[in-house]
C-alpha positions, -999 to +999 in steps of 0.1 A: -496-696-528-525-699-505-556-714-523-576-679-520-550-664-541-546-693-566-553-687-605-587-703-598-597-683-572-592-650-591-613-665-621-642-669-599-633-633-584-636-618-615-670-639-626-687-628-591-666-599-591-706-574-590-716-595-560-681-590-542-677-551-552-712-544-534-699-559-506-662-546-507-681-509-508-706-512-480-681-529-459-654-500-473-677-475-454-691-482-432-668-500-400-698-523-387-693-537-415-658-538-419-654-556-386-679-587-394-659-588-425-626-594-409-643-611-370-675-628-387-701-629-354-683-607-333-715-599-311-717-632-293-691-650-310-722-676-318-710-686-355-677-703-364-654-675-377-651-695-408-687-700-410-692-661-418-668-664-446-644-640-418-611-630-430-597-640-396-617-675-402-596-677-433-566-670-420-571-696-389-582-722-417-546-722-439-567-695-468-583-721-484-597-714-516-629-724-508-629-692-483-619-672-511-647-647-508-636-636-477-610-621-493-624-609-524-650-587-506-623-574-482-597-566-508-621-544-524-636-529-493-602-522-479-596-500-509-626-482-507-617-473-474-583-462-486-603-439-513-626-426-485-597-416-464-584-395-489-557-421-501-539-417-465-524-443-448-527-431-417-564-417-421-571-456-430-553-466-406-579-446-378-605-454-393-598-494-394-587-487-354-617-475-345-638-501-365-625-527-341-631-508-307-601-481-303-579-503-286-549-517-283-552-534-314-570-540-348-567-566-377-560-561-409-547-584-436-536-616-420-528-604-382-529-582-360-519-546-357-508-526-322-509-487-321-497-481-287-463-463-282-452-489-250-459-517-278-444-509-309-414-491-284-410-527-269-412-544-303-389-521-320-361-531-291-364-571-290-349-595-312-380-601-340-389-631-360-395-619-393-407-643-425-411-633-462-443-603-453-454-571-460-480-553-444-492-580-425-490-601-454-477-632-473-451-612-496-447-619-528-414-633-534-394-642-557-417-623-582-422-588-565-396-591-537-359-607-540-356-631-519-338-632-485-340-593-481-328-580-451-361-569-437-373-605-442-350-623-419-347-627-384-325-612-356-324-639-325-293-613-303-264-634-317-235-612-337-231-647-357-271-646-373-276-639-411-295-610-404-268-596-381-237-606-404-256-592-436-262-559-419-227-553-406-218-560-442-238-531-457-230-508-426-189-511-436-191-512-473-224-487-480-234-470-449-209-460-426-214-421-420-175-421-403-158-435-434-135-410-453-154-415-480-188-408-467-177-375-455-161-364-490-190-372-504-213-358-481-192-325-486-200-323-525-233-334-525-241-299-524-221-289-555-235-318-577-275-306-565-267-269-576-254-274-606-281-301-614-312-276-603-300-244-606-319-217-592-345-236-573-379-220-559-394-233-533-430-239-549-410-264-572-403-290-548-445-296-554-427-312-588-425-349-576-410-363-606-384-340-612-376-341-572-374-381-572-350-378-600-326-356-576-333-375-548-325-410-564-293-389-577-282-381-543-287-418-531-268-433-555-240-414-552-241-412-515-243-452-516-215-460-546-199-428-553-216-417-593-237-391-597-262-406-621-274-387-654-312-381-660-319-413-678-305-436-655-318-418-623-350-424-635-344-462-630-340-453-597-367-429-590-392-458-602-386-473-568-405-442-555-431-440-583-441-476-574-444-478-539-482-490-542-474-518-556-458-536-526-485-534-506-510-558-528-516-593-521-509-618-543-546-621-549-553-585-563-520-592-579-532-615-603-564-602-604-549-574-623-528-603-646-497-593-628-495-562-639-472-545-611-454-572-605-442-573-641-431-541-640-414-547-604-395-573-619-382-557-649-373-527-629-349-549-607-333-562-641-329-526-648-317-515-615-291-541-614-279-534-649-269-499-634-239-518-614-229-536-641-229-501-668-212-479-635-185-515-635-199-513-597-195-551-591-165-545-568-188-530-541-216-563-543-185-590-543-169-569-512-199-572-493-204-610-501-167-613-489-175-600-456-201-625-445-194-655-433-188-687-461-225-703-453-245-670-458-229-660-488-248-654-525-242-678-555-240-665-580-236-627-566-256-613-589-281-626-561-267-601-535-270-572-560-308-579-567-310-580-525-290-552-520-303-529-549-339-537-539-331-520-504-314-493-522-345-488-547-373-493-517-360-480-491-332-453-499-346-436-529-389-447-519-382-439-484-357-404-484-379-390-516-411-398-494-393-375-469-381-350-490-420-342-505-435-340-470-409-323-458-415-300-488-453-300-484-444-289-448-430-261-456-455-252-482-482-256-454-496-278-477-502-310-455-522-320-433-553-304-447-565-292-410-551-259-406-548-264-367-517-287-373-497-258-384-512-232-354-473-229-346-458-222-380-491-208-399-473-192-430-446-203-454-420-183-442-425-193-404-419-227-418-390-219-432-378-197-406-385-229-384-365-254-403-332-232-415-330-229-371-326-265-370-327-287-403-324-319-384-349-310-359-380-299-382-368-332-406-371-352-381-408-335-365-421-338-401-413-375-404-426-381-371-466-367-384-455-382-416-430-409-417-419-427-447-425-460-432-456-461-411-455-496-398-435-528-401-440-567-398-432-595-375-441-627-365-454-635-330-432-659-314-460-671-289-493-673-286-516-642-279-548-630-268-559-595-281-592-576-280-611-560-309-643-550-308-644-558-274-645-596-275-613-614-263-592-634-294-569-663-285-544-661-321-516-689-321-479-685-321-467-674-358-499-648-363-484-620-386-483-587-361-479-549-375-463-526-355-477-492-366-451-462-359-473-436-373-496-442-348-469-445-320-455-416-329-492-402-317-498-419-282-508-386-260-491-408-231-457-397-252-465-368-273-478-334-261-507-317-288-493-348-312-511-332-341-495-298-336-461-297-362-433-286-331-399-290-341-389-274-305-410-304-291-386-317-262-399-354-265-388-351-306-362-380-298-385-406-287-400-407-322-397-444-337-399-433-374-366-450-380-380-482-369-368-468-332-358-436-311-332-421-333-314-394-316-315-412-279-287-428-259-271-463-276-298-458-301-279-490-320-283-517-287-312-504-277-329-508-309-316-534-327-332-531-357-335-494-363-332-485-394-292-485-409-295-460-436-312-431-412-280-405-411-280-411-450-318-405-452-315-376-428-286-362-446-296-363-479-333-347-471-312-317-454-293-314-481-322-318-506-342-292-488-318-269-478-314-264-517-349-251-520-352-230-490-315-214-493-295-223-462-257-223-472-245-252-458-270-281-464-251-306-446-236-287-417-227-288-375-258-283-366-268-315-376-250-336-345-248-371-377-231-360-404-189-359-408-190-321-402 
C-alpha cells in the first residue's frame, strides 16, 4: 500500500477535509487548476513537481505519505469534475483532455492517458505488459479485486504464458461460440427470456434494476447452462450495480471505511456460492486441469473466485451496460444533444434501424457509449509525452490508460463521429471490445480482443430483440451467431 493511502494519511485527510474540499472544488470546476494540481508549475517548470505537491510529482517519488495532501485535493477534484460533467465518464475524459492542452495525451490518476485512434489501435495490436492496476491506479488487491485476474496478466506473444493458457482454457470451456452447447443454449435463450418477461414494452427497458436481473440470467445461462431464479440473479446483477466501486483508489476506499470493499468482498463470496449451489464445480476443475501444472490454482476455489469475478464484472456488468445503452438509444434518450440522432430522430425510426440490422445497431450504440471506456497497461520503455504544451519524460513502468471511447470518436477514422449511424462504413474499425471487432483475423491482429464479445453481442441482441418484437433474436443476420 502506498504511503499516501495509509491509514495515517486517511486520518489526516479527515482532519483537514474542509481545506482539501475547497481546493478540490476549485480544481474540479477549473481546468487550469486541475492541470496545476497534477503537473505543478507547468508554465515554466522552474519548481520541482514534488515541491508543488502535485499528483505527478507524488507518483515520481513513489507516492510517499508526506505528499498525500496532493491526493486528498486531487480525488475530491476528480469527483467534483465528474458531477459537473453530468456523471458521464466520456464527458469527464474530454474535460480532462482539454485541461491538458487537447493533445495526444492527458494525465489522470497515476499515469498518462492516450486518446488518438492510432496509438490506441497500436496498443491493442501489441503484446501488453500488465500489472494489478485498474483505471490507471493501483488496484485494491486482493480485497476488492481477485488476484491473478486475466486482465492483470501480461501477454508476451508466447503460447505458454499464463495469460495465453488461461484465455485458451476459458474459451474452450465457457466461451466457444462454435461449440454444440453454445449453439443449443443460444437457440433456447429466446424462450427463457419470453417466459421471464412476458408482454414486454420498449419503455420497460428503462427499468434498469429488472433489466440487469434479466441480463444476469442470460449470461449465467449461456456460460454455465443454468437459468437462475430471481434471488440468485439478483446476486449476479450486483456486479453491474457496484460498477462505480471498482474505480475508487485505496485512499478513497479507506476514507469511506472500506464500505465498498466490504460490499464487493461479500459479492465475491455469494457469487462463488452459486457455483456450489448449482453443482457447477466441474467447470472450474476442467479449466484448472486445462492449464499447465505451474499455472494451476491451489485450492481450486481460488480459480473459481477469479473466473466468477470476470463473468460478473465483465460479462454481466459489460453486457448490462450495453443493453442499457441500446435501450436508451432506441428511445432517443441519450446522448443529451439532439443532433446525435439526426438520422433517426424518433423512437420508431430507431426501432426500424435495429430491426434492419441488430448487430450493426448494437455495435454503433456501443461505439458511442461503450461499456468499457478504457484499459490500463504498463509502459515497457521510457516515454516522452506533451502535456499543456510542455514535454515530460516518464520512466519505464509508468501506467498508461488507452481510451477506447475517445479513439472511437477520432475524426481521422470516423466521419461525423458524434452522429449515431449504424450504416457507417467504418463501423467495424471501432475498438469497443479492445480491438476492431468484425475485421479480418481479429484474434491474431488484436491478441487481447475481448474473448466474450460474441457472447455479449448475442445476449444483447436477444434481450433487446425481445423488447422490439424481433421474431428471431439471434438470427442469421448476425455473422457471429450459430444460425
